[in-house]
MMTF fields as JSON, N, C-alpha, C and O atoms, coordinates in Angstrom:
{
  "mmtfVersion": "1.0.0",
  "mmtfProducer": "UNKNOWN",
  "numBonds": 459,
  "numAtoms": 460,
  "numGroups": 115,
  "numChains": 1,
  "numModels": 1,
  "chainsPerModel": [1],
  "groupsPerChain": [115],
  "chainIdList": ["A"],
  "bondAtomList": [4, 2, 8, 6, 12, 10, 16, 14, 20, 18, 24, 22, 28, 26, 32, 30, 36, 34, 40, 38, 44, 42, 48, 46, 52, 50, 56, 54, 60, 58, 64, 62, 68, 66, 72, 70, 76, 74, 80, 78, 84, 82, 88, 86, 92, 90, 96, 94, 100, 98, 104, 102, 108, 106, 112, 110, 116, 114, 120, 118, 124, 122, 128, 126, 132, 130, 136, 134, 140, 138, 144, 142, 148, 146, 152, 150, 156, 154, 160, 158, 164, 162, 168, 166, 172, 170, 176, 174, 180, 178, 184, 182, 188, 186, 192, 190, 196, 194, 200, 198, 204, 202, 208, 206, 212, 210, 216, 214, 220, 218, 224, 222, 228, 226, 232, 230, 236, 234, 240, 238, 244, 242, 248, 246, 252, 250, 256, 254, 260, 258, 264, 262, 268, 266, 272, 270, 276, 274, 280, 278, 284, 282, 288, 286, 292, 290, 296, 294, 300, 298, 304, 302, 308, 306, 312, 310, 316, 314, 320, 318, 324, 322, 328, 326, 332, 330, 336, 334, 340, 338, 344, 342, 348, 346, 352, 350, 356, 354, 360, 358, 364, 362, 368, 366, 372, 370, 376, 374, 380, 378, 384, 382, 388, 386, 392, 390, 396, 394, 400, 398, 404, 402, 408, 406, 412, 410, 416, 414, 420, 418, 424, 422, 428, 426, 432, 430, 436, 434, 440, 438, 444, 442, 448, 446, 452, 450, 456, 454],
  "bondOrderList": [1, 1, 1, 1, 1, 1, 1, 1, 1, 1, 1, 1, 1, 1, 1, 1, 1, 1, 1, 1, 1, 1, 1, 1, 1, 1, 1, 1, 1, 1, 1, 1, 1, 1, 1, 1, 1, 1, 1, 1, 1, 1, 1, 1, 1, 1, 1, 1, 1, 1, 1, 1, 1, 1, 1, 1, 1, 1, 1, 1, 1, 1, 1, 1, 1, 1, 1, 1, 1, 1, 1, 1, 1, 1, 1, 1, 1, 1, 1, 1, 1, 1, 1, 1, 1, 1, 1, 1, 1, 1, 1, 1, 1, 1, 1, 1, 1, 1, 1, 1, 1, 1, 1, 1, 1, 1, 1, 1, 1, 1, 1, 1, 1, 1],
  "groupList": [{"groupName": "MET", "atomNameList": ["N", "CA", "C", "O"], "elementList": ["N", "C", "C", "O"], "formalChargeList": [0, 0, 0, 0], "bondAtomList": [1, 0, 2, 1, 3, 2], "bondOrderList": [1, 1, 2], "singleLetterCode": "M", "chemCompType": "L-PEPTIDE LINKING"}, {"groupName": "THR", "atomNameList": ["N", "CA", "C", "O"], "elementList": ["N", "C", "C", "O"], "formalChargeList": [0, 0, 0, 0], "bondAtomList": [1, 0, 2, 1, 3, 2], "bondOrderList": [1, 1, 2], "singleLetterCode": "T", "chemCompType": "L-PEPTIDE LINKING"}, {"groupName": "VAL", "atomNameList": ["N", "CA", "C", "O"], "elementList": ["N", "C", "C", "O"], "formalChargeList": [0, 0, 0, 0], "bondAtomList": [1, 0, 2, 1, 3, 2], "bondOrderList": [1, 1, 2], "singleLetterCode": "V", "chemCompType": "L-PEPTIDE LINKING"}, {"groupName": "ILE", "atomNameList": ["N", "CA", "C", "O"], "elementList": ["N", "C", "C", "O"], "formalChargeList": [0, 0, 0, 0], "bondAtomList": [1, 0, 2, 1, 3, 2], "bondOrderList": [1, 1, 2], "singleLetterCode": "I", "chemCompType": "L-PEPTIDE LINKING"}, {"groupName": "TYR", "atomNameList": ["N", "CA", "C", "O"], "elementList": ["N", "C", "C", "O"], "formalChargeList": [0, 0, 0, 0], "bondAtomList": [1, 0, 2, 1, 3, 2], "bondOrderList": [1, 1, 2], "singleLetterCode": "Y", "chemCompType": "L-PEPTIDE LINKING"}, {"groupName": "HIS", "atomNameList": ["N", "CA", "C", "O"], "elementList": ["N", "C", "C", "O"], "formalChargeList": [0, 0, 0, 0], "bondAtomList": [1, 0, 2, 1, 3, 2], "bondOrderList": [1, 1, 2], "singleLetterCode": "H", "chemCompType": "L-PEPTIDE LINKING"}, {"groupName": "ASN", "atomNameList": ["N", "CA", "C", "O"], "elementList": ["N", "C", "C", "O"], "formalChargeList": [0, 0, 0, 0], "bondAtomList": [1, 0, 2, 1, 3, 2], "bondOrderList": [1, 1, 2], "singleLetterCode": "N", "chemCompType": "L-PEPTIDE LINKING"}, {"groupName": "PRO", "atomNameList": ["N", "CA", "C", "O"], "elementList": ["N", "C", "C", "O"], "formalChargeList": [0, 0, 0, 0], "bondAtomList": [1, 0, 2, 1, 3, 2], "bondOrderList": [1, 1, 2], "singleLetterCode": "P", "chemCompType": "L-PEPTIDE LINKING"}, {"groupName": "ARG", "atomNameList": ["N", "CA", "C", "O"], "elementList": ["N", "C", "C", "O"], "formalChargeList": [0, 0, 0, 0], "bondAtomList": [1, 0, 2, 1, 3, 2], "bondOrderList": [1, 1, 2], "singleLetterCode": "R", "chemCompType": "L-PEPTIDE LINKING"}, {"groupName": "CYS", "atomNameList": ["N", "CA", "C", "O"], "elementList": ["N", "C", "C", "O"], "formalChargeList": [0, 0, 0, 0], "bondAtomList": [1, 0, 2, 1, 3, 2], "bondOrderList": [1, 1, 2], "singleLetterCode": "C", "chemCompType": "L-PEPTIDE LINKING"}, {"groupName": "SER", "atomNameList": ["N", "CA", "C", "O"], "elementList": ["N", "C", "C", "O"], "formalChargeList": [0, 0, 0, 0], "bondAtomList": [1, 0, 2, 1, 3, 2], "bondOrderList": [1, 1, 2], "singleLetterCode": "S", "chemCompType": "L-PEPTIDE LINKING"}, {"groupName": "LYS", "atomNameList": ["N", "CA", "C", "O"], "elementList": ["N", "C", "C", "O"], "formalChargeList": [0, 0, 0, 0], "bondAtomList": [1, 0, 2, 1, 3, 2], "bondOrderList": [1, 1, 2], "singleLetterCode": "K", "chemCompType": "L-PEPTIDE LINKING"}, {"groupName": "LEU", "atomNameList": ["N", "CA", "C", "O"], "elementList": ["N", "C", "C", "O"], "formalChargeList": [0, 0, 0, 0], "bondAtomList": [1, 0, 2, 1, 3, 2], "bondOrderList": [1, 1, 2], "singleLetterCode": "L", "chemCompType": "L-PEPTIDE LINKING"}, {"groupName": "GLU", "atomNameList": ["N", "CA", "C", "O"], "elementList": ["N", "C", "C", "O"], "formalChargeList": [0, 0, 0, 0], "bondAtomList": [1, 0, 2, 1, 3, 2], "bondOrderList": [1, 1, 2], "singleLetterCode": "E", "chemCompType": "L-PEPTIDE LINKING"}, {"groupName": "GLN", "atomNameList": ["N", "CA", "C", "O"], "elementList": ["N", "C", "C", "O"], "formalChargeList": [0, 0, 0, 0], "bondAtomList": [1, 0, 2, 1, 3, 2], "bondOrderList": [1, 1, 2], "singleLetterCode": "Q", "chemCompType": "L-PEPTIDE LINKING"}, {"groupName": "ASP", "atomNameList": ["N", "CA", "C", "O"], "elementList": ["N", "C", "C", "O"], "formalChargeList": [0, 0, 0, 0], "bondAtomList": [1, 0, 2, 1, 3, 2], "bondOrderList": [1, 1, 2], "singleLetterCode": "D", "chemCompType": "L-PEPTIDE LINKING"}, {"groupName": "GLY", "atomNameList": ["N", "CA", "C", "O"], "elementList": ["N", "C", "C", "O"], "formalChargeList": [0, 0, 0, 0], "bondAtomList": [1, 0, 2, 1, 3, 2], "bondOrderList": [1, 1, 2], "singleLetterCode": "G", "chemCompType": "PEPTIDE LINKING"}, {"groupName": "PHE", "atomNameList": ["N", "CA", "C", "O"], "elementList": ["N", "C", "C", "O"], "formalChargeList": [0, 0, 0, 0], "bondAtomList": [1, 0, 2, 1, 3, 2], "bondOrderList": [1, 1, 2], "singleLetterCode": "F", "chemCompType": "L-PEPTIDE LINKING"}, {"groupName": "ALA", "atomNameList": ["N", "CA", "C", "O"], "elementList": ["N", "C", "C", "O"], "formalChargeList": [0, 0, 0, 0], "bondAtomList": [1, 0, 2, 1, 3, 2], "bondOrderList": [1, 1, 2], "singleLetterCode": "A", "chemCompType": "L-PEPTIDE LINKING"}, {"groupName": "TRP", "atomNameList": ["N", "CA", "C", "O"], "elementList": ["N", "C", "C", "O"], "formalChargeList": [0, 0, 0, 0], "bondAtomList": [1, 0, 2, 1, 3, 2], "bondOrderList": [1, 1, 2], "singleLetterCode": "W", "chemCompType": "L-PEPTIDE LINKING"}],
  "groupTypeList": [0, 1, 2, 3, 4, 5, 6, 7, 8, 9, 10, 11, 10, 8, 8, 1, 12, 13, 12, 12, 1, 13, 6, 6, 3, 14, 7, 1, 3, 3, 6, 4, 12, 15, 1, 7, 7, 1, 11, 13, 13, 12, 1, 5, 2, 12, 14, 12, 12, 16, 14, 14, 7, 7, 15, 3, 3, 8, 17, 16, 13, 11, 3, 18, 6, 15, 12, 6, 12, 10, 2, 5, 15, 14, 8, 13, 17, 6, 13, 19, 12, 13, 3, 0, 3, 11, 5, 7, 3, 12, 3, 13, 8, 7, 3, 2, 3, 6, 13, 6, 11, 18, 3, 0, 16, 8, 7, 7, 13, 6, 2, 12, 11, 3, 3],
  "groupIdList": [1, 2, 3, 4, 5, 6, 7, 8, 9, 10, 11, 12, 13, 14, 15, 16, 17, 18, 19, 20, 21, 22, 23, 24, 25, 26, 27, 28, 29, 30, 31, 32, 33, 34, 35, 36, 37, 38, 39, 40, 41, 42, 43, 44, 45, 46, 47, 48, 49, 50, 51, 52, 53, 54, 55, 56, 57, 58, 59, 60, 61, 62, 63, 64, 65, 66, 67, 68, 69, 70, 71, 72, 73, 74, 75, 76, 77, 78, 79, 80, 81, 82, 83, 84, 85, 86, 87, 88, 89, 90, 91, 92, 93, 94, 95, 96, 97, 98, 99, 100, 101, 102, 103, 104, 105, 106, 107, 108, 109, 110, 111, 112, 113, 114, 115],
  "secStructList": [7, 3, 3, 3, 3, 3, 7, 6, 6, 7, 2, 2, 2, 2, 2, 2, 2, 2, 2, 2, 2, 2, 6, 6, 7, 7, 7, 3, 3, 3, 3, 6, 6, 6, 1, 7, 7, 7, 2, 2, 2, 2, 2, 2, 2, 2, 2, 2, 2, 6, 7, 7, 4, 4, 4, 4, 5, 7, 6, 6, 1, 2, 2, 2, 2, 2, 6, 6, 7, 7, 6, 6, 7, 7, 7, 7, 2, 2, 2, 2, 2, 2, 2, 2, 2, 2, 7, 4, 4, 4, 5, 7, 1, 7, 3, 3, 3, 3, 6, 6, 3, 3, 3, 3, 7, 1, 1, 4, 4, 4, 4, 4, 4, 6, 7],
  "xCoordList": [0.841, 0.0, 0.891, 1.911, 0.488, 1.228, 0.357, -0.837, 0.983, 0.296, 1.087, 2.318, 0.362, 1.025, 0.384, -0.833, 1.22, 0.779, 0.878, 1.973, -0.261, -0.39, -0.994, -1.882, -0.48, -1.078, -1.355, -0.419, -2.618, -2.932, -2.521, -2.457, -2.245, -1.802, -0.296, 0.208, 0.412, 1.868, 2.259, 1.859, 3.027, 3.409, 4.26, 4.109, 5.135, 5.958, 5.095, 5.337, 4.098, 3.194, 2.354, 2.167, 1.856, 1.07, 1.921, 1.457, 3.159, 4.032, 4.38, 4.458, 4.587, 4.876, 3.694, 3.876, 2.49, 1.289, 1.189, 0.834, 1.494, 1.486, 2.47, 2.139, 3.673, 4.667, 4.179, 4.405, 3.515, 2.969, 1.939, 1.994, 1.002, -0.056, 0.495, 0.014, 1.502, 2.144, 2.815, 3.011, 3.166, 3.782, 2.77, 3.129, 1.512, 0.411, 0.244, -0.135, 0.525, 0.314, -0.796, -0.707, -1.831, -2.947, -2.848, -3.404, -2.147, -1.917, -3.157, -4.074, -3.152, -4.105, -3.613, -2.474, -4.479, -4.094, -4.588, -5.781, -3.651, -4.003, -3.71, -2.552, -4.771, -4.598, -4.367, -5.303, -3.094, -2.718, -3.078, -3.065, -3.398, -3.844, -5.268, -5.623, -6.073, -7.444, -7.508, -8.35, -6.614, -6.583, -5.153, -4.407, -4.769, -3.392, -3.11, -3.998, -1.878, -1.529, -1.552, -1.397, -1.748, -1.695, -0.225, 0.676, -0.011, 1.351, 1.932, 3.099, 1.097, 1.561, 1.929, 2.957, 1.1, 1.389, 2.67, 3.512, 2.814, 4.028, 5.275, 6.317, 5.16, 6.282, 6.68, 7.864, 5.682, 5.93, 6.59, 7.556, 6.075, 6.646, 8.097, 8.963, 8.362, 9.731, 10.658, 11.806, 10.167, 10.974, 11.306, 12.449, 10.32, 10.553, 11.5, 12.308, 11.396, 12.284, 13.69, 14.656, 13.79, 15.066, 15.441, 16.614, 14.425, 14.654, 14.015, 13.239, 14.369, 13.81, 12.812, 12.859, 11.913, 10.9, 11.426, 10.844, 12.493, 12.943, 13.349, 13.369, 13.675, 14.081, 12.939, 13.175, 11.701, 10.562, 9.697, 8.529, 10.271, 9.567, 9.881, 11.025, 8.866, 9.022, 9.252, 8.309, 10.501, 10.838, 10.595, 10.592, 10.392, 10.118, 8.667, 8.337, 7.802, 6.39, 6.233, 6.961, 5.286, 5.036, 4.768, 5.258, 3.996, 3.653, 4.907, 4.965, 5.907, 7.161, 7.832, 8.363, 7.803, 8.365, 7.534, 8.077, 6.208, 5.317, 5.545, 5.436, 5.863, 6.093, 7.554, 7.929, 8.372, 9.809, 10.486, 11.323, 10.121, 10.719, 12.047, 12.215, 12.969, 14.287, 14.769, 14.456, 15.522, 16.094, 17.003, 17.275, 17.464, 18.361, 17.633, 18.272, 16.294, 15.524, 15.79, 15.916, 15.872, 16.094, 14.769, 14.649, 13.816, 12.5, 12.494, 13.285, 11.586, 11.393, 10.677, 9.934, 10.908, 10.299, 8.79, 8.247, 8.112, 6.649, 6.184, 5.106, 6.978, 6.615, 6.621, 5.726, 7.631, 7.663, 6.422, 5.787, 6.087, 4.918, 3.652, 2.838, 3.478, 2.294, 2.221, 1.139, 3.352, 3.388, 2.963, 2.181, 3.471, 3.123, 1.656, 1.029, 1.118, -0.298, -1.179, -2.18, -0.81, -1.593, -1.453, -2.387, -0.289, -0.003, 0.543, 1.734, -0.317, 0.182, 0.843, 1.571, 0.612, 1.28, 2.796, 3.541, 3.25, 4.683, 5.329, 6.554, 4.524, 5.072, 5.499, 4.713, 6.747, 7.264, 6.469, 6.043, 6.283, 5.505, 6.147, 6.968, 5.743, 4.944, 5.824, 7.032, 5.198, 5.861, 5.125, 3.898, 5.886, 5.302, 5.805, 6.995, 4.865, 5.183, 4.762, 3.63, 5.683, 5.387, 5.903, 7.106, 4.954, 5.295, 5.98, 5.361, 7.242, 7.959, 9.058, 10.054, 8.869, 9.83, 9.097, 7.914, 9.826, 9.242, 10.299, 11.5, 9.821, 10.729, 10.007, 8.786, 10.793, 10.277, 10.286, 11.283, 9.196, 9.097, 9.695, 9.058, 10.886, 11.616, 13.031, 13.865, 13.305, 12.436, 11.448, 11.649, 10.396, 9.371, 9.937, 9.408, 10.993, 11.574, 12.127, 12.382, 12.313, 12.755, 11.842, 12.293, 10.56, 9.585, 9.892, 9.53, 10.543, 10.866, 11.818, 11.905, 12.524, 13.463, 12.773, 13.387, 11.495, 10.837, 9.643, 8.933, 9.412, 8.259, 8.726, 7.902],
  "yCoordList": [-1.177, 0.0, 1.247, 1.301, 2.227, 3.479, 4.611, 4.687, 5.487, 6.627, 7.884, 7.878, 8.967, 10.261, 11.264, 11.447, 11.905, 13.038, 14.235, 14.68, 14.743, 15.62, 16.966, 17.069, 18.004, 19.337, 19.718, 20.014, 19.72, 19.983, 21.377, 21.621, 22.286, 23.631, 23.706, 24.731, 22.64, 22.61, 21.968, 20.84, 22.677, 22.154, 20.884, 19.97, 20.809, 19.608, 18.412, 17.288, 18.663, 17.603, 17.129, 15.928, 18.064, 17.689, 16.889, 15.891, 17.318, 16.61, 15.223, 14.275, 15.091, 13.78, 12.847, 11.684, 13.345, 12.538, 12.143, 11.005, 13.057, 12.745, 11.618, 10.694, 11.691, 10.649, 9.288, 8.275, 9.267, 8.007, 7.449, 6.274, 8.285, 7.796, 7.431, 6.488, 8.171, 7.822, 6.454, 5.802, 6.025, 4.72, 3.692, 2.712, 3.931, 3.005, 2.728, 1.627, 3.724, 3.613, 4.58, 5.781, 4.044, 4.85, 4.926, 4.084, 5.926, 5.986, 6.42, 7.039, 6.078, 6.668, 8.088, 8.3, 9.053, 10.456, 10.988, 10.954, 11.478, 12.092, 13.577, 13.994, 14.37, 15.819, 16.196, 16.449, 16.223, 16.34, 17.69, 17.825, 18.692, 19.965, 19.833, 20.471, 19.0, 18.754, 17.633, 17.645, 16.67, 15.512, 15.332, 14.509, 16.098, 15.988, 14.578, 13.913, 14.128, 12.805, 12.79, 13.82, 11.607, 11.426, 11.332, 11.256, 11.338, 11.154, 9.824, 9.741, 8.79, 7.473, 7.472, 6.913, 8.092, 8.146, 8.944, 8.515, 10.096, 10.897, 10.146, 10.199, 9.457, 8.677, 7.612, 7.407, 6.936, 5.894, 6.491, 5.931, 7.616, 8.29, 8.655, 8.405, 9.24, 9.632, 8.422, 8.49, 7.314, 6.087, 5.607, 5.243, 5.602, 5.148, 6.074, 5.62, 7.372, 8.339, 8.314, 8.746, 7.802, 7.819, 9.233, 9.609, 10.014, 11.409, 11.75, 10.977, 12.942, 13.488, 14.586, 15.096, 14.959, 15.962, 17.248, 17.695, 17.855, 19.103, 18.928, 19.892, 17.683, 17.417, 17.59, 17.785, 17.52, 17.642, 18.868, 18.926, 19.825, 21.071, 22.116, 22.257, 22.828, 23.936, 25.211, 25.934, 25.469, 26.608, 27.945, 28.975, 27.965, 29.199, 29.653, 30.758, 28.809, 29.181, 30.278, 30.313, 31.154, 32.265, 31.754, 32.323, 30.689, 30.17, 29.7, 29.789, 29.203, 28.797, 30.006, 29.926, 31.112, 32.353, 32.839, 33.245, 32.791, 33.226, 32.41, 32.931, 31.126, 30.239, 30.234, 29.509, 31.052, 31.119, 29.756, 29.401, 28.999, 27.691, 27.828, 28.673, 26.985, 26.963, 25.523, 24.702, 25.228, 23.892, 23.557, 22.385, 24.559, 24.348, 24.201, 24.017, 24.283, 24.131, 22.77, 21.76, 22.766, 21.533, 21.03, 20.815, 20.852, 20.366, 18.843, 18.174, 18.323, 16.884, 16.397, 17.147, 15.15, 14.525, 14.75, 15.201, 14.434, 14.559, 16.009, 16.269, 16.943, 18.356, 18.766, 19.48, 18.315, 18.586, 17.999, 18.653, 16.765, 16.12, 16.911, 17.111, 17.36, 18.144, 19.43, 19.832, 20.072, 21.301, 20.989, 21.735, 19.895, 19.543, 19.165, 19.482, 18.498, 18.117, 19.366, 19.488, 20.275, 21.504, 22.435, 23.165, 22.416, 23.295, 22.452, 22.523, 21.65, 20.722, 21.41, 20.757, 22.701, 23.426, 23.376, 23.579, 23.107, 23.031, 21.744, 21.658, 20.747, 19.464, 19.585, 19.981, 19.24, 19.262, 18.287, 17.229, 18.664, 17.815, 17.771, 18.613, 16.762, 15.587, 14.502, 14.452, 13.656, 12.466, 11.274, 11.189, 10.36, 9.159, 7.946, 7.814, 7.063, 5.79, 4.688, 4.664, 3.784, 2.631, 1.4, 1.217, 0.561, -0.621, -0.177, 0.487, -0.538, -0.175, 0.85, 0.913, 1.653, 2.7, 4.032, 4.09, 5.092, 6.432, 7.361, 7.143, 8.405, 9.385, 10.714, 10.775, 11.767, 13.114, 13.37, 13.1, 13.881, 14.17, 15.516, 16.317, 15.766, 17.006, 16.63, 16.369, 16.601, 16.867, 15.718, 14.619, 15.967, 14.941, 13.597, 12.539, 13.643, 12.42, 11.494, 10.321, 11.994, 11.127, 9.93, 8.848, 10.118, 9.059, 7.819, 6.702, 8.016, 6.893, 5.908, 4.752, 6.344, 5.481, 4.392, 3.374, 4.601, 3.632, 2.941, 2.19, 3.182, 2.507, 1.371, 0.691],
  "zCoordList": [0.0, 0.0, 0.0, 0.688, -0.772, -0.866, -0.34, -0.627, 0.436, 1.041, 0.709, 0.717, 0.417, 0.24, 1.193, 1.198, 1.991, 2.792, 1.863, 1.517, 1.468, 0.309, 0.669, 1.515, -0.004, 0.04, -1.4, -2.143, -1.819, -3.227, -3.698, -4.903, -2.783, -3.175, -3.424, -3.883, -3.126, -3.265, -4.6, -4.89, -5.397, -6.717, -6.594, -7.405, -5.614, -5.431, -5.044, -5.485, -4.225, -3.817, -5.009, -5.201, -5.798, -6.985, -7.965, -8.517, -8.186, -9.129, -8.607, -9.387, -7.321, -6.739, -6.948, -7.308, -6.726, -6.954, -8.429, -8.737, -9.333, -10.769, -11.084, -11.827, -10.523, -10.769, -10.293, -10.955, -9.151, -8.659, -9.625, -9.988, -10.04, -10.931, -12.308, -12.936, -12.783, -14.056, -13.986, -15.012, -12.788, -12.576, -12.077, -11.424, -12.393, -12.081, -10.592, -10.191, -9.794, -8.351, -7.97, -8.224, -7.364, -6.89, -5.365, -4.66, -4.868, -3.423, -2.646, -3.186, -1.389, -0.47, -0.225, 0.191, -0.485, -0.36, 0.974, 1.274, 1.765, 3.043, 2.929, 2.888, 2.88, 2.893, 4.35, 5.109, 4.71, 6.121, 6.732, 7.955, 5.913, 6.48, 7.027, 8.018, 6.371, 6.827, 7.855, 8.753, 7.713, 8.603, 9.106, 8.575, 10.128, 10.641, 11.144, 11.68, 10.971, 11.485, 13.009, 13.665, 13.544, 14.995, 15.421, 14.587, 16.731, 17.249, 16.775, 16.392, 16.808, 16.393, 14.918, 14.535, 14.09, 12.655, 12.379, 11.59, 13.025, 12.838, 13.3, 12.648, 14.413, 14.917, 13.909, 13.642, 13.351, 12.347, 11.098, 10.581, 10.62, 9.446, 9.707, 8.869, 10.854, 11.19, 11.266, 10.825, 11.825, 11.883, 10.485, 10.207, 9.601, 8.231, 7.478, 6.668, 7.749, 7.107, 7.715, 7.086, 8.945, 9.651, 10.07, 10.058, 10.441, 10.794, 12.13, 12.692, 12.623, 13.848, 13.471, 12.351, 14.382, 14.064, 13.414, 12.427, 13.921, 13.271, 11.81, 11.045, 11.423, 10.043, 9.051, 7.859, 9.538, 8.618, 8.931, 8.548, 9.617, 9.943, 8.868, 8.435, 8.459, 7.519, 8.339, 8.662, 8.663, 9.51, 8.828, 9.502, 7.522, 6.803, 6.878, 6.447, 7.422, 7.557, 8.614, 9.606, 8.386, 9.313, 10.732, 11.708, 10.833, 12.161, 12.902, 14.128, 12.178, 12.827, 13.463, 14.57, 12.759, 13.297, 14.486, 15.514, 14.328, 15.41, 16.691, 17.801, 16.512, 17.659, 18.108, 19.03, 17.444, 17.748, 17.635, 18.465, 16.606, 16.406, 15.678, 14.799, 16.064, 15.44, 15.36, 16.223, 14.331, 14.178, 15.36, 15.62, 16.063, 17.198, 18.538, 19.574, 18.52, 19.755, 20.387, 19.696, 21.681, 22.425, 23.001, 24.207, 22.159, 22.596, 22.647, 21.983, 23.448, 23.529, 22.266, 21.632, 21.917, 20.744, 20.714, 19.706, 21.82, 21.865, 21.743, 21.208, 22.229, 22.096, 20.627, 20.177, 19.878, 18.44, 17.766, 16.939, 18.127, 17.527, 17.803, 16.902, 19.03, 19.383, 18.566, 18.137, 18.352, 17.547, 16.111, 15.523, 15.545, 14.165, 14.016, 13.005, 15.005, 14.952, 15.064, 14.358, 15.938, 16.115, 14.915, 14.585, 14.261, 13.119, 11.966, 11.664, 11.316, 10.286, 9.089, 8.341, 8.89, 7.808, 7.984, 7.026, 9.199, 9.48, 8.974, 8.901, 8.625, 8.182, 6.717, 5.856, 6.458, 5.09, 4.235, 4.699, 2.988, 2.098, 0.731, 0.367, -0.006, 0.351, 0.963, 0.734, 1.729, 2.254, 1.665, 1.727, 1.097, 0.494, 1.25, 1.538, 1.565, 2.213, 1.253, 0.768, 0.989, 0.15, 0.883, 1.064, 1.301, 2.088, 3.382, 4.214, 3.554, 4.784, 4.507, 5.228, 3.456, 3.104, 3.01, 2.675, 3.311, 3.186, 2.614, 2.775, 1.94, 1.361, 1.231, 1.087, 1.285, 1.068, -0.437, -1.107, -0.965, -2.393, -2.753, -3.436, -2.309, -2.622, -3.012, -2.146, -4.287, -5.413, -5.633, -5.116, -6.391, -6.605, -7.094, -6.752, -7.881, -8.436, -7.353, -7.624, -6.148, -5.041, -4.867, -4.488, -5.143, -4.92, -5.775, -5.404, -6.887, -7.769, -7.094, -7.511, -6.07, -5.358, -4.538, -4.22, -4.193, -3.31, -3.95, -3.281, -5.231, -5.86, -6.769, -7.381]
}
């Protein structure tokens, strides 16, 4: 099963979805802005990506500035997760999961590595 954490307003996310469908993959599409992932889902995604929460934060978003977030913050893992769930716009996109592998679709062609 393939899943894409998708933002239809993001050109990289749209192109990643196109690449999947061009390769005959019909992923489950999660519009994470409308349906933020749970702590368990985010933890699983991070494990598959082999990354920590700050690695998938969009620090350039206005809300990141408003919250005084920095890649150098010494926050606890769960605190980062709570911030991402409350403000899903902060989650980098798109993220694609295929079976037991995950990758960031930046650039979109990255997705070809796991399909």
